[in-house]
PAGUGU-784385 format. One line per 10 residues: their letters; for each residue x, z, y of N, C-alpha, C. Coordinates in steps of 0.05 Angstrom, whole numbers, plus 5000, padded with zeros to 4 digits. Each point is the difference from the previous one (the first is absolute). Example, Ala and Ser with C-alpha at 12.3 -4.5 7.8 and 13.67 -1.06 7.14 Angstrom:
<pts>
AS> 5264/5156/4886/4982/5000/5024/5018/5000/5024  4993/4986/5021/5016/5001/5024/4985/5014/5022
</pts>
This chain:
<pts>
XXXXXXXXXX> 5460/5873/4416/5007/4993/5034/4980/4993/5010  4995/5019/5022/4971/4996/5014/5013/4977/5026  4978/4987/5002/5002/4975/5018/4994/5014/5038  5017/4991/5012/4993/5014/5028/4978/4977/5012  4980/5021/5020/4978/4988/5005/5004/4981/5018  4986/4977/5005/5006/4981/5014/4996/5003/5031  5012/4986/5010/4997/5003/5033/4974/4992/5014  4988/5018/5014/4968/4987/5012/5006/4983/5017  4977/4976/4997/4996/4981/5016/4978/5003/5018  4996/4988/5026/4973/5003/5008/4982/4979/4995
XXXXXXXXXX> 4974/4996/4999/4982/4975/4987/5011/4977/5008  4995/4976/4988/5004/4973/5008/4995/4991/5029  4974/5009/5004/4992/4996/5038/5021/5012/5018  5005/5027/4992/5017/5014/5017/5027/4987/5000  5010/4990/4981/5020/4987/5002/5004/4979/5013  4978/4980/5000/5005/4978/5016/4993/5008/5028  4987/5022/5004/4992/5008/5032/5025/5011/5011  5017/5013/4982/5029/5010/5017/5015/4976/5001  5000/4980/4989/5017/4976/5002/4996/4987/5027  4971/4995/5000/4990/4986/5022/5004/5021/5027
XXXXXXXXXX> 4998/5023/5001/5006/5017/5023/5029/4997/5000  5017/4998/4992/5027/4996/5004/5007/4973/5003  4982/4978/5003/5007/4968/5007/5018/4991/4982  4998/5009/4976/5020/4992/4977/4987/4975/4986  5011/4978/4989/4982/4975/4986/5012/5013/4971  4976/4987/4981/5009/5008/4973/5028/4994/4989  5010/4974/5008/5027/4990/4993/5022/5023/5015  4994/5009/5024/5023/5023/5013/5002/5023/4987  4972/5012/4993/4997/5025/4980/5012/4996/4972  4999/4973/4990/5012/4995/4973/5027/4996/5003
XXXXXXXXXX> 5015/4997/5020/5028/4993/5003/5009/5027/5001  4984/5024/5012/5015/5026/5005/4994/5013/4969  4982/4994/4986/4999/5015/4972/5019/4987/4980  5002/4973/5003/5018/4985/4985/4987/4987/4979  4972/4991/5006/4976/4987/4979/4995/4974/5015  4979/4987/4986/4990/4971/5007/4982/5008/5019  4989/4981/5017/4979/4999/5018/4969/5002/4978  4998/4993/4979/4983/4997/4986/4995/5025/4983  5020/5014/4999/4998/5028/4989/4990/5018/5025  5008/4999/5022/4990/5018/5016/4971/4993/4998
XXXXXXXXXX> 4986/4980/5001/4975/4987/5007/4983/5015/4979  5013/4995/4969/4987/5014/4978/5004/5033/5003  5016/5008/5012/4994/5035/5010/4979/5002/5018  4998/4983/5021/4980/5009/5021/4978/4995/4991  4992/4980/4983/4972/4990/4992/4993/5023/4980  5017/5016/4983/4994/5017/4977/5002/4986/4971  5008/4975/5000/5003/4989/4976/5017/5013/4976  5026/5008/5010/5020/5014/4990/5013/5021/5018  5018/5013/4987/5009/5027/5010/5029/5006/4999  5017/5005/5019/5023/5001/4995/5008/5023/4982
XXXXXXXXXX> 5025/4995/4990/5015/5020/4979/5028/5002/5002  5016/5024/4994/5019/5001/5000/5014/5008/5033  5018/4985/4996/5017/5002/5025/4990/4988/5024  4985/4973/4997/4986/4986/5017/4976/5024/5010  4990/5012/4977/4976/5012/5016/5015/5020/5019  5020/5016/4991/5015/5020/5021/5001/4989/5031  5011/4970/4996/5008/4994/5025/4973/4990/5011  4984/4989/4992/4974/4992/5013/4985/5025/5012  5002/5025/4983/4989/5024/5014/5014/5007/5023  5030/5003/4996/5013/5010/5019/5001/4981/5026
XXXXXXXXXX> 4993/4971/5003/4994/4984/5024/4976/5004/5007  4976/5002/4984/4977/5017/5008/4999/5019/5019  5016/5022/4991/4994/5022/5009/5021/4997/5035  5016/4984/5001/5014/4997/5022/4979/4982/5017  4989/4984/4992/4980/4986/5016/4974/5019/5009  4996/5016/4987/4981/5019/5010/5004/5020/5015  5026/5011/4998/5016/5010/5021/5002/4986/5028  5005/4980/5001/5004/4980/5021/4976/5003/5019  4977/4990/4979/4971/4999/5014/4990/5024/5011  5009/5022/4986/4993/5025/5014/5016/5008/5022
XXXXXXXXXX> 5021/4992/4996/5021/5003/5031/4987/4983/5022  4991/4979/4995/4992/4978/5019/4973/5010/5007  4983/5011/4983/4974/5005/5013/4996/5028/5017  5026/5015/4994/5004/5028/5018/5016/4994/5027  5012/4980/4997/5018/4993/5020/4980/4993/5026  5002/5010/5027/4984/4986/5022/5011/4980/5008  4977/4978/5005/5010/4978/5004/5008/4997/5032  5018/4979/5005/5015/4997/5032/4970/4989/5013  5006/5011/5025/4978/4992/5022/5013/4971/5020  5022/4993/4991/5006/4973/5020/4986/4982/4988
XXXXXXXXXX> 5003/4979/5026/4977/4978/4994/5014/4977/4971  4987/4994/4983/5008/4980/4983/5012/4977/5010  5029/4991/4986/5015/4979/5004/4983/4971/4992  5002/4980/5017/4987/4977/4991/5011/4985/4966  4983/4997/4987/5001/4988/4973/5013/4978/5006  5024/4993/4978/5010/4975/5006/4982/4981/4989  5005/4970/5005/4987/4982/4993/5006/4991/4970  4979/5005/4983/5004/4997/4975/4994/4968/4989  5018/4989/4979/4996/4979/4992/4981/5002/4975  4977/4986/5003/4972/5000/4983/5001/4977/4982
XXXXXXXXXX> 5009/5007/4976/4992/4976/4985/4986/5009/4976  5000/5019/4981/4979/4998/4985/4992/5035/4998  4983/5003/4984/4985/5022/4997/4993/5015/4973  4999/5025/4996/4998/5014/4975/4978/5014/5002  4991/5007/4985/4976/5018/4997/4991/5017/4973  4981/5009/4992/4994/5009/4980/5003/5036/4996  4980/5010/4989/5000/5029/4997/5026/5015/4988  5010/4985/4984/5023/5011/4987/5026/4990/5013  5004/4976/5012/5024/4994/5012/4998/4987/5028  4977/5015/5016/4998/4997/5026/5027/5003/5019
XXXXXXXXXX> 5007/5026/4996/5019/5006/5014/5031/4983/5000  5001/4997/4970/5027/4981/4992/5001/4974/5009  4979/4993/4993/4998/4962/5011/4993/5003/5026  4990/5011/5020/5000/5002/5028/5029/4998/5006  5012/5020/4994/5032/5006/5007/5016/4979/4990  4995/4980/4984/5015/4986/4982/4990/4966/5013  4984/4996/5006/4984/4975/5005/4986/5000/5037  4984/5023/5002/4989/4993/5027/5015/4999/5020  5021/5015/5005/5020/5000/5022/5026/4996/4992  5012/4978/5002/5028/4998/4990/5019/5009/5013
XXXXXXXXXX> 5016/5019/4993/5022/5011/5015/5024/4980/5003  5023/5012/5007/5022/4982/5000/5017/4996/4977  4998/5016/4984/5008/5001/4971/4997/4974/4990  5019/4993/4979/4988/4970/4984/4982/5010/4976  4984/4984/4985/4981/5006/4981/5011/5014/4978  5022/4996/4991/5009/5017/4976/5005/5025/5003  5010/5004/5031/5002/5034/5003/4979/5010/5006  4976/4984/5005/4975/5015/5008/4992/5011/4965  5003/4982/4985/4987/5004/4975/5019/5026/4989  5028/5006/5002/5016/5022/4987/5016/5016/5020
XXXXXXXXXX> 4985/5014/5022/5012/5013/5013/4998/5028/4991  5029/5009/5001/4996/5033/4983/4992/5019/5020  5016/4996/5023/4994/5026/5021/4987/4979/5025  4976/5000/4999/4987/4992/5023/4992/5029/5022  4995/4993/5026/4997/5021/5013/4970/5008/4998  5002/5025/4988/4967/5014/5002/4988/5008/5024  5012/5000/5018/4991/5011/5028/4974/4986/5007  4983/5017/5008/4970/4986/5016/5007/4974/5019  4984/4985/4998/5002/4974/5010/4971/4991/5006  4994/4979/5017/4977/4988/5007/4984/4991/4975
XXXXXXXXXX> 4977/5000/4992/4985/4990/4980/5001/4970/4997  5010/4982/4980/5001/4974/4997/4976/4986/5011  4970/5012/4994/4975/4990/5009/5006/4998/5031  5005/5020/5011/5005/5000/5031/5014/4983/5016  5022/4995/4981/5023/4978/5007/4993/4974/4999  4974/4994/4986/4998/4974/4998/5000/4975/5028  4984/5019/5019/4996/4980/5023/5024/5015/5019  5019/4984/5009/5023/4998/5011/4991/5014/5029  5012/5012/5010/5006/5009/5024/4995/5035/5011  5007/5012/5020/5000/5027/4999/4972/5012/5000
XXXXXXXXXX> 4993/5020/4989/4977/5020/4998/5003/5032/5011  4976/5002/4995/5000/5031/5010/5011/5017/4978  5006/4991/4978/5007/5016/4977/4980/4995/4974  5012/5007/4978/4990/4997/4968/4971/5021/5005  4977/4984/4997/4976/5008/4998/4999/5016/4972  4987/5022/4990/4993/5011/4968/4989/4983/4990  5007/5000/4978/4989/4979/4978/4971/5024/4991  4980/4973/5001/4976/5021/4986/4998/5000/4974  4988/5018/4991/4988/5008/4976/4988/4977/4987  5010/4988/4979/4978/4976/4987/4977/5005/4989
XXXXXXXXXX> 5000/5029/4994/4973/5007/4986/4973/5000/5021  5014/5007/5027/4984/5005/5018/4986/4967/5013  5021/4981/4991/4992/4975/5014/4968/4984/4984  4988/4990/5017/4981/4981/4992/5012/4972/4985  4981/4988/4990/5019/4972/4982/5002/4985/5028  4987/4999/5018/5004/4980/5021/5027/5008/5023  5003/5025/4996/5027/5011/5012/5027/4997/4986  4992/5003/4970/5021/4994/4985/5015/4975/4998  4980/4978/5001/4999/4975/4999/5016/4987/5024  4993/5012/5022/5006/4993/5030/5036/5011/5000
XXXXXXXXXX> 5001/5026/4988/5023/5011/4994/5024/4982/4990  4988/4989/4969/5017/4984/4988/5002/4973/5013  4987/4988/5012/5004/4977/5015/5014/4999/5025  5002/5023/5021/5016/5001/5012/5030/5005/4990  5004/5016/4981/5021/5005/4985/5015/4974/4995  4986/4981/4982/5010/4984/4986/4999/4970/5011  4976/4998/5015/4994/4971/5008/5026/4986/5022  5012/5011/5017/5020/4988/5010/5021/4987/4988  5016/5019/4981/5017/4994/4981/4994/4974/4981  4974/5002/4988/4991/4983/4984/4996/4969/5013
XXXXXXXXXX> 4990/4999/5024/5001/4978/5010/5030/4987/5005  5013/5013/5007/5029/4993/5005/5013/4992/4969  4996/5012/4981/5003/4989/4975/4985/4981/4988  4982/4994/5005/4981/4975/4989/5008/4973/5021  5014/5006/5022/5009/4984/5024/5028/4985/4985  5019/5021/4986/5021/4988/4987/4993/4983/4975  4978/5011/4987/4990/4988/4973/4985/4969/5007  4987/4998/5021/4986/4975/5007/5014/4980/5023  5013/5017/5019/5009/4987/5026/4979/4989/5013  4983/5010/5001/4969/4997/5025/4992/5026/5002
XXXXXXXXXX> 4996/5008/5031/4991/5020/5012/4970/5005/4993  4984/4976/5004/4970/5004/5000/4993/5004/4968  5015/4984/4983/4989/5012/4972/5010/5024/4988  5026/5012/5016/5007/5027/4994/4980/5021/5010  4990/4996/5018/4978/5019/5012/4976/4996/4984  4995/4978/4999/4971/4996/4985/5006/5009/4967  5020/5000/4994/5004/5009/4967/4998/5034/5002  5012/5014/5019/5003/5023/5000/4971/5012/5008  4986/4991/5014/4965/5000/5012/4986/4998/4977  5001/4983/4983/4989/4995/4974/5003/5014/4977
XXXXXXXXXX> 5026/5010/4998/5010/5017/4979/4989/5032/5006  4999/5005/5027/4990/5025/5007/4966/4997/4999  4987/4987/5006/4973/5000/4994/4998/4998/4969  5010/4990/4982/4999/5008/4975/5003/5018/4991  5019/5015/5014/5004/5030/4988/4980/5016/5013  4986/4997/5026/4979/5011/5008/4980/5004/4973  4991/4970/4996/4983/4998/4983/4999/5014/4973  5026/5001/4991/5005/5019/4976/5019/5028/5009  4988/5010/5022/5013/5023/5001/5001/5023/4990  4984/5008/4982/4999/5024/4980/5025/4990/4983
XXXXXXXXXX> 5004/4985/4987/5024/4986/4980/5021/5000/5016  5003/4992/5030/5023/4996/5011/5005/5034/5012  4987/5014/5001/5004/5022/5013/5013/5024/4979  4994/4985/4974/5012/5020/4979/5027/4989/4986  5004/4974/5009/5030/4991/4997/5022/5016/5008  5022/5003/4981/5022/5012/5006/5012/4985/5024  4999/4976/5000/5008/4981/5025/4980/4983/5009  4997/5010/5020/4969/4983/5014/5017/4977/5016  5019/5003/5014/5010/4978/5014/5013/4981/4982  5007/5003/4978/5009/4983/4984/4977/4981/4984
XXXXXXXXXX> 4980/5016/5002/4974/4988/4987/4995/4981/5021  4996/5004/5028/4991/4977/5021/5027/4983/5000  5019/5007/5000/5024/4983/4999/4997/4974/4980  4997/5011/4969/4996/4981/4985/4975/4979/5007  4979/5010/5007/4974/4986/5013/5010/4975/5019  5010/5015/5021/5011/4978/5024/5017/4980/4989  5025/5010/4987/5019/4978/4983/4982/4979/4986  4982/5009/4983/4984/4987/4987/4988/4975/5015  4986/5012/5019/4975/4978/5022/5023/4985/5015  5020/5009/5007/5018/4979/5015/5017/4981/4987
XXXXXXXXXX> 5010/5007/4975/5011/4975/4980/4979/4984/4983  4973/5010/5003/4982/4982/4991/5002/4970/5001  4997/4982/4979/5006/4971/5001/4977/4987/5019  4980/5018/5002/4975/4985/5017/5008/4997/5030  5021/5014/5008/5004/5008/5030/5010/4969/5006  5012/4985/4988/5011/4976/5008/4981/4977/5008  4975/5013/4993/4974/4975/5000/4987/5002/5027  5005/5028/5013/4992/5004/5027/5006/4988/5022  4986/4987/5017/5007/4983/5019/5017/5019/5022  4996/5025/5004/5015/5013/5016/5027/5002/4992
XXXXXXXXXX> 5005/5000/4979/5029/5003/4990/5015/4982/4991  4990/4969/5007/5014/4983/4997/5020/4987/5020  4995/5014/5027/5016/4999/5021/5018/5024/5001  5029/4987/5006/5022/5021/4997/5000/5024/5027  5008/5020/4999/4995/5018/5022/5031/5003/5010  5003/5006/5028/5027/4997/5015/5017/5019/4982  5022/4992/4993/5023/5017/4989/5007/5021/5019  5019/5018/4987/5012/5026/5015/5021/4980/5024  5000/5023/5013/5015/4987/5030/5028/5000/4983  5017/5019/4990/5022/5003/4996/5008/4979/4976
XXXXXXXXXX> 5020/4988/5007/5015/4981/4977/5001/5013/4969  5010/5022/5009/5010/5013/4975/4973/5012/4982  4979/5010/5012/4980/5007/4990/4985/4974/4990  5004/4975/5015/4978/4976/4986/5013/4992/4974  5023/5004/5005/5022/4990/4972/4988/5013/4976  5008/5031/5009/4990/5019/4976/4969/4993/4984  4980/5001/5023/4975/4999/4994/4998/4969/4984  5009/4982/5012/4999/4965/4978/5007/5005/4974  5029/5016/5000/5008/5001/4974/4981/5027/4979  4986/5017/5018/4983/5015/4975/4978/4982/4987
XXXXXXXXXX> 4987/4980/5029/4972/4990/4986/5016/4976/4987  5020/4995/4997/5011/4977/4976/4994/5012/4974  5005/5025/4996/4994/5016/4975/4978/4995/4991  4999/4995/4969/4970/5008/4990/4989/5023/5004  4976/4999/4999/4982/5024/5009/5007/5023/4987  5000/5000/4971/5014/5021/4985/5022/5011/5008  5021/4983/5005/5025/5011/5008/4995/5011/5027  4991/4991/5010/5002/5009/5030/4985/5029/5003  4979/5004/4988/4984/5026/4990/5017/5017/4999  5018/4996/4973/5019/5014/4988/5017/5012/5017
XXXXXXXXXX> 5014/4984/5013/5020/5002/5023/4988/5018/5018  4976/4997/5012/4994/5017/5029/4994/5028/4984  4990/5005/4971/4988/5025/4997/5031/5013/4991  5015/4991/4991/5029/5016/4989/5021/5002/5028  5006/4976/5013/5012/5005/5021/4994/5001/5024  4969/4999/5005/4990/5004/5024/4986/5025/5002  4982/5004/4981/4981/5026/5000/5020/5023/4983  5016/4994/4986/5018/5024/4987/4991/5009/4974  4980/4984/4992/4986/5008/4969/5019/4993/4982  5004/5019/4975/5019/5002/4981/4992/4976/4986
XXXXXXXXXX> 5017/4989/4974/4997/4982/4985/4973/5000/4986  4991/5025/4985/4982/5006/4986/4970/4993/5011  5002/5015/5029/4977/4995/5019/4995/4974/5007  5020/4981/5011/5001/4974/5005/4977/4984/4976  5024/5006/4975/4984/4984/4977/4969/5009/4995  4995/5028/5003/4970/5002/4999/4975/4987/5019  5015/4995/5028/4987/4998/5013/4996/4966/5006  5020/4985/4990/5003/4973/4997/4986/4991/4976  4997/5018/4980/4987/4996/4973/5011/4986/4983  5030/5001/4996/5020/4989/4986/5013/5021/4986
XXXXXXXXXX> 5021/4997/4978/5017/5012/4988/5024/5008/5017  5011/5025/4992/5025/5000/5019/5023/4983/4997  5005/4991/4974/5019/4978/5000/4995/4979/5015  4976/4983/5000/4992/4988/5020/5001/5004/5026  4992/5027/5010/4998/5005/5022/5039/5002/5016  5014/5006/4983/5023/5001/5002/5010/4970/5004  4994/4984/4983/5009/4969/5003/4996/4988/5030  4968/5010/5002/4986/4987/5030/5020/5002/5022  5007/5031/4996/5012/5010/5025/5037/4990/4998  5009/4996/4981/5024/4991/5001/4996/4966/5007
XXXXXXXXXX> 4986/4986/4991/4996/4974/5014/5000/5000/5028  4978/5016/5007/4991/5003/5031/5026/5009/5010  5021/5015/4993/5018/5006/5018/5022/4981/5002  5004/4981/4981/5019/4975/4988/4990/4982/5024  4971/4998/5005/4995/4975/5014/5005/5007/5027  4997/5023/5005/5003/5009/5032/5027/5002/5001  5013/5009/4986/5036/5001/5004/5006/4974/5001  4991/4979/4987/5011/4971/5003/4998/4989/5022  4979/5005/5017/4988/4984/5024/5013/5020/5022  5003/5028/4996/5012/5023/5019/5013/5014/4986
XXXXXXXXXX> 5029/4996/5002/5010/5022/4982/5012/5026/5014  5003/4999/5026/4999/5026/5012/4980/5016/4987  4976/4996/4983/4980/5016/4994/5006/5010/4968  5016/4989/4988/5008/5007/4975/5002/5022/4988  5003/5022/5021/4997/5027/5000/4975/5017/4999  4989/5006/4980/4966/5014/5003/5001/5019/5019  5020/5017/5007/4998/5012/5024/4992/4987/5032  5019/4978/5002/4999/4982/5020/4970/4989/5001  4990/4990/4977/4977/4986/4999/4976/5016/5010  5007/5027/4989/4979/5017/5002/4994/5007/5031
XXXXXXXXXX> 5017/5000/5015/5008/5004/5029/4987/4976/5015  5007/4978/4991/4991/4974/5010/4970/4997/5002  4995/5005/4972/4965/4998/4998/4988/5024/5018  5009/5019/5005/4987/5020/5018/5000/4992/5035  5029/4988/4996/4998/4993/5030/4982/4969/5008  4991/4985/4978/4985/4979/5000/4974/5015/5005  4991/5015/4985/4969/5007/5000/4999/5015/5026  5020/5015/5012/4993/5015/5023/5001/4985/5025  5013/4972/4996/4998/4985/5022/4974/4986/5010  4981/4996/4982/4975/4994/5006/4983/5016/5008
XXXXXXXXXX> 4982/4997/5022/4981/5014/5009/4973/5000/4992  4994/5012/4978/4977/4998/4983/4984/5021/5005  4974/4995/5005/4983/5025/5005/4981/4994/4981  4986/5024/4983/4981/4999/4980/4972/5012/5019  4976/4988/4992/4975/5014/5008/5001/5032/5003  4982/5012/5012/4992/5026/4997/4986/5007/4976  5000/5025/4994/4992/5001/4970/4969/4999/5004  4985/5019/5019/4964/4989/5000/5000/4969/4997  5014/4985/5012/4992/4971/5000/4999/4989/4972  5028/5012/4980/4996/4993/4977/4984/5008/4982
XXXXXXXXXX> 4993/5029/5002/4981/5007/4987/4968/4991/5007  4996/4998/5021/4974/4987/5003/5001/4967/4993  5023/4986/5000/4999/4978/4992/4994/4998/4970  5008/5019/4984/5000/5005/4968/4966/5003/4995  4986/5022/5022/4979/4999/4994/4979/4985/5005  5011/4982/5017/4979/4973/5003/5005/4984/4979  5018/4995/4990/5006/4982/4982/4986/5010/4970  5003/5025/4999/4983/5015/4979/4969/4992/4998  4990/5002/5027/4973/4993/5003/4991/4984/5001  5018/4979/5008/4994/4970/4998/5001/4993/4965
XXXXXXXXXX> 5016/5003/4987/5003/4997/4976/4981/5007/4982  4988/5026/5006/4978/5016/4989/4971/4984/5003  5004/4992/5023/4971/4984/5011/4999/4974/4989  5024/4983/5000/5000/4974/4986/4991/5008/4965  5012/5018/4992/4988/5004/4970/4979/5010/5002  4988/5009/5014/4968/5010/4996/4988/4970/5008  5007/4987/5022/4985/4976/4999/5003/4980/4978  5023/4998/4985/5004/4981/4980/4980/5010/4980  5003/5026/4990/4982/5012/4978/4970/4992/5009  4989/5006/5024/4970/4992/5007/4999/4970/4997
XXXXXXXXXX> 5019/4982/5012/4995/4974/4990/4999/4990/4972  5014/5016/4982/4998/4996/4969/4977/5004/4985  4988/5030/5011/4970/5008/4993/4983/4982/5006  5002/4991/5025/4983/4978/5014/4994/4972/4981  5031/4992/4996/4997/4978/4981/4993/5002/4978  5005/5023/4984/4987/5002/4971/4975/5006/5001  4987/5016/5018/4965/4995/5007/4990/4980/5001  5012/4978/5017/4990/4977/5006/5000/4982/4972  5022/5004/4989/5006/4986/4966/4974/5007/4986  5000/5021/4999/4980/5018/4980/4968/4986/5003
XXXXXXXXXX> 4999/4997/5030/4977/4997/5007/4985/4968/4996  5030/4985/4998/4988/4968/5008/5010/4987/4970  5005/5022/4978/5013/4989/4975/4980/4993/4982  4991/4981/4982/4986/4992/4983/4993/5025/4979  4979/5005/4993/4983/5019/4983/5002/4993/4969  5005/4973/4993/4999/4994/4974/5026/4978/4992  5007/4997/4986/5022/4980/4988/4986/4972/5005  5014/4984/5008/4994/4973/5005/5022/4982/4986  4991/4987/4978/5031/4986/4987/5006/4977/5022  5023/4994/4997/5010/4978/5021/4996/4973/4987
XXXXXXXXXX> 4990/4980/5017/4999/4971/4993/5026/4994/4987  4993/4987/4977/5030/4985/4990/5005/4979/5017  5021/4990/5006/5006/4978/5016/4999/4979/4982  4988/4974/5013/4995/4973/4988/5028/4990/4988  4988/4991/4974/5026/4982/4987/4991/4969/5004  5018/4981/4995/4998/4973/4997/4994/4991/4968  4978/4991/4999/4995/4987/4971/5009/4973/4994  5017/4991/4985/5006/4974/5005/4991/4990/4968  4993/4974/4995/4988/4984/4980/4975/4994/5000  4986/5005/5027/4969/4998/5000/5002/4975/5017
XXXXXXXXXX> 4979/4980/4989/4996/4975/5012/4991/5001/5025  5005/4982/5016/4989/5000/5028/4968/4996/5001  4990/5016/5020/4967/4996/5002/4998/4971/5013  4981/4982/4985/4996/4975/5010/4967/5002/5013  4996/4984/5018/4978/4994/5009/4976/4994/4986  4975/5005/5005/4980/4997/4978/4993/4968/4994  4990/4986/4982/5006/4975/4992/4983/4997/4973  4999/4970/4989/4995/4998/4978/5011/5013/4979  4987/5010/4977/5010/5010/4981/5004/4982/4975  5024/5007/4987/5007/4980/4976/4985/5000/4978
XXXXXXXXXX> 5009/4991/4981/4989/4993/4972/5001/5025/4989  5027/5013/5004/4997/5023/4984/4984/5027/5011  5003/4997/5023/4983/5023/5015/4973/4998/4997  4986/4970/4999/4969/5004/4993/5000/5004/4981  5014/4995/4979/4997/5009/4968/5002/5040/4997  5015/5004/5013/5006/5029/5005/4973/5014/5011  4993/4989/5020/4972/5003/5015/4973/5002/4978  5000/4979/4987/4975/4995/4986/5007/5021/4977  5019/5005/4987/5007/5019/4976/4992/5027/5013  5006/5009/5023/4993/5024/5008/4978/5006/5005
XXXXXXXXXX> 4977/4977/5008/4974/5001/5003/4985/5001/4979  5010/4995/4977/4988/4997/4980/5000/5025/4980  5020/5016/5010/5005/5029/4988/4978/5018/5009  4992/5019/4991/4980/5018/5002/5021/5024/5027  4984/5006/5021/5014/5014/5021/4999/5029/4997  4979/5011/4989/4993/5029/4993/4985/5002/4978  4999/5023/4989/4980/5010/4983/5017/5005/4980  4985/5019/4980/5021/5008/4972/5005/4976/4982  4987/4978/5001/5008/4978/4983/5023/4992/5011  5016/5002/5024/5022/4995/5011/5020/5007/4981
XXXXXX> 4997/5027/4999/5022/5011/4980/5000/4997/4968  4979/4986/4990/5001/4994/4973/5021/4978/4994  5019/4999/4976/5020/4986/4998/4986/4980/4986  5007/4970/5001/4985/4978/4990/5021/4984/4989  4999/4986/4977/5022/4984/4989/4997/4971/5013  5018/4987/5005/5007/4977/5013/4993/4979/4982
</pts>
């Protein structure tokens, strides 16, 4: 019996490109095919290949997406003036070469859908829409600009694009994590400065915004922050009483629980991704999430539903007017910090070499044994003043005078 040939599939990169062109996330495409999100990620990375009916369904869906993309390219664009973009609720940001469009749709601009529906919506609207990166700053604009080719960008331009894409949302996330506006801005800027210092590593990372987010969270939650004088004084709380109560409830949570809750219910990461970013096991992360939700529901019963909690976190983050510095400022600050550290290291090395040379120049050339410390000798009679000799001393003196003082005769034994 001969086996029928397998349905042909495009290369893994072409599969991902077709999905991104149709504005579909991996979870949405997985729901259409009937598999999990991790399976679609493995198919697009080339680690595994679909087989059987799943292969046929996947190939059919890719062909449909390719036809839709061809139809959109051949269809003339309307000349009507674009409508103003709606004001987005910016809470989180995703990135990465493999999951850029998925996390941007799931985390950057939060739609009116609840979080669970955003993770498993089987029939999203694949129509063309404004790019999430262009909607990051609210307000009407002239229309979406063409996305530049990443291969044609210089490192500085790529860093500036990443900063403009992720910094505003990261500042809002860090504010929810710490409750301090200035610390949130400082943490994000310091994280991007470290990212620019390690740019070759960050540029090759599959989730560069996640790399920066982890660095910003670590800096913001550092225990050394409590010793800084500027952070000992409380900042003005939010004006709305509900926002103030929610923020105080978040800040009462332990830092690991607070970070887990923000990543899962605020950013929209999955449980394995949250566990990996918090450097904890998946069961431990699940327990932290449950305890954090119970603590919030105990004080705010209306937030017991994760969907309502997710929406309230988005509203709380968007209510604060937090602005990040410009990308060139952060990049130049990183370069100045790198120059300062380099010069400090050179100065320390020169001082160490000079100290070593001076020590070798002034050190003794031969070994000098140390002088033993003095010891007290007991039993010696005290020294007396000169005076008349006693009879025993006179006899001893006469005996010594009678004996030979020198010469070989002194060595001759004699009988007494």
